C-alpha positions in Angstrom: 0.1 0.1 0.0 1.6 3.7 -1.1 1.0 6.4 1.4 0.6 9.8 0.3 3.8 10.4 2.0 5.8 8.3 -0.3 3.8 9.6 -3.4 5.2 12.9 -2.4 8.6 12.3 -1.4 9.7 11.3 -4.9 10.7 14.5 -6.7 11.0 14.4 -10.5 13.4 17.4 -11.7 12.1 18.6 -15.0 14.7 20.7 -16.9 13.3 23.3 -19.2 15.6 24.2 -21.9 15.3 28.0 -23.2 15.7 28.8 -26.7 16.0 32.1 -27.6 14.9 33.5 -31.1 16.7 36.3 -32.4 15.1 39.6 -32.1 14.0 40.9 -35.8 16.7 43.4 -37.4 16.0 47.1 -37.0 14.4 49.5 -39.6 17.1 50.5 -42.1 15.6 53.9 -42.3 15.8 54.3 -38.3 19.1 53.3 -38.1 20.2 55.5 -41.0 18.6 58.3 -39.4 20.3 57.3 -36.3 23.7 57.2 -38.0 23.5 60.5 -39.6 22.6 61.8 -36.1 25.5 60.2 -34.7 27.9 61.8 -37.7 26.2 65.4 -37.0 27.2 64.9 -33.2 30.7 63.9 -34.5 30.8 67.0 -36.4 29.3 69.3 -33.8 31.5 67.8 -30.6 34.8 66.6 -32.3 35.0 69.0 -35.1 35.4 66.1 -37.8 33.3 63.1 -39.1 33.5 59.8 -38.6 36.0 56.8 -39.9 38.2 53.9 -39.1 41.2 53.4 -41.3 42.6 56.4 -39.2 42.5 54.3 -36.1 44.3 51.5 -37.7 47.0 54.0 -39.3 47.4 55.1 -35.8 47.9 52.0 -34.3 50.3 50.9 -37.2 52.3 54.4 -36.4 52.8 53.8 -32.9 53.9 50.3 -33.3 56.2 51.3 -35.9 57.9 54.0 -33.4 58.2 51.5 -30.7 60.0 48.8 -33.1 62.2 51.1 -35.1 61.8 54.9 -33.4 64.6 55.8 -35.9 62.6 54.7 -38.9 59.4 56.3 -37.6 61.4 59.6 -36.8 62.4 60.2 -40.3 59.4 59.0 -42.1 57.0 61.8 -43.0 53.7 59.5 -42.8 54.5 58.3 -39.0 56.1 62.0 -38.1 52.6 63.1 -38.8 51.2 61.2 -35.7 53.8 62.4 -33.4 53.9 66.2 -34.7 51.3 67.6 -32.2 53.3 67.0 -29.2 50.9 64.4 -27.7 52.5 61.6 -25.7 50.8 58.9 -27.4 48.7 59.1 -30.6 46.4 56.1 -29.2 44.7 59.0 -27.5 43.2 60.0 -30.7 39.6 59.8 -30.4 39.3 57.3 -33.7 40.9 54.7 -31.6 38.2 54.7 -29.0 35.5 55.0 -31.8 36.7 51.6 -33.3 36.8 50.1 -29.7 33.4 51.5 -29.1 32.0 50.1 -32.6 33.5 46.8 -31.8 32.1 46.3 -28.1 28.9 48.2 -29.3 28.3 45.5 -32.0 29.1 42.8 -29.8 26.6 43.6 -26.9 23.9 44.7 -29.4 24.3 41.0 -31.2 24.5 39.6 -27.7 21.0 41.3 -26.5 19.4 40.6 -29.7 20.6 37.1 -29.8 22.4 36.8 -32.7 26.1 35.8 -31.6 27.2 32.5 -32.3 30.6 30.7 -33.1 30.1 29.9 -36.9 31.7 30.8 -39.9 29.0 31.9 -42.8 29.6 30.4 -45.8 27.8 28.8 -48.7 27.9 24.9 -49.3 30.3 25.0 -52.4 33.1 26.6 -50.2 35.2 25.1 -47.2 35.7 27.0 -43.9 39.5 27.3 -44.7 38.5 28.9 -48.3 36.1 31.2 -46.8 38.4 32.4 -44.1 41.2 32.9 -46.7 39.1 34.9 -49.1 37.6 37.0 -46.0 41.3 37.8 -45.0 42.6 38.7 -48.6 39.4 40.8 -49.1 40.1 42.4 -45.5 43.6 43.2 -46.7 42.6 44.7 -50.0 40.1 46.7 -48.7 42.5 48.2 -46.2 44.9 49.0 -48.8 41.9 50.6 -50.6 41.3 52.7 -47.8 44.6 54.1 -47.5 44.9 54.6 -51.4 41.6 56.3 -51.4 42.3 58.5 -48.4 39.7 57.0 -46.1 37.5 53.9 -45.5 33.8 53.6 -46.7 32.9 55.7 -43.1 35.2 58.1 -43.8 34.7 58.6 -47.4 31.1 57.7 -47.8 29.4 59.4 -44.9 31.8 62.0 -43.9 32.8 62.9 -47.3 29.4 62.4 -48.7 27.9 64.6 -46.3 30.3 67.3 -47.2 29.3 66.5 -50.8 32.7 65.7 -51.7 32.6 64.6 -55.3 35.7 62.4 -54.7 33.8 60.6 -52.0 30.6 60.2 -54.0 32.8 58.6 -56.9 34.3 56.5 -54.2 31.0 55.1 -53.0 29.8 54.3 -56.8 33.2 52.5 -57.4 32.4 50.6 -54.1 28.8 49.4 -55.4 30.1 48.8 -58.8 33.1 46.9 -57.7 31.1 45.0 -55.4 28.4 43.7 -57.6 31.1 42.6 -60.3 32.6 41.0 -57.5 29.5 39.3 -56.3 28.7 38.0 -59.8 32.0 36.1 -60.2 32.1 34.6 -56.4 28.1 33.8 -56.4 28.6 30.0 -57.1 30.8 29.9 -54.0 27.7 30.8 -52.0 24.9 28.7 -53.9 
């Protein structure tokens, strides 16, 4: 005979597994308006627009000055970063902007349940080749940013807002190059 105490003494533990669905993407028009307001705030507060390649150049200049100080002192490109008498060019606000973009992007992705360890790729390409293509593409973009005297954020956002003809030509070239490259690489993703 089973007593009531015997029935209630057996505890079953039920583990509920929570699965989080990613939140929907933001409205691109509202995000564009927000980005425009951030650009306006950068002009008003800092006296200059946004850009990311300047931070990379600053980090390279500091690294070269630490590794080969005599070379950095003789090179006009590197001397430019130390000419204003500051103790460290890393105090430049663009370095903090880029750090803020990385941290903010990670936090935003985490809060929207979109962060995961994966390599985005199509079925016709290996993970290794995808990473090689990403590295080569990033290196070409970095070289192009220095050649064009600014990255897409510096050229398109800041230069475009200032109605610079060169910035508008740059952006048309970026989109045309992107579409042409996508045509030749699309079979890797399909």
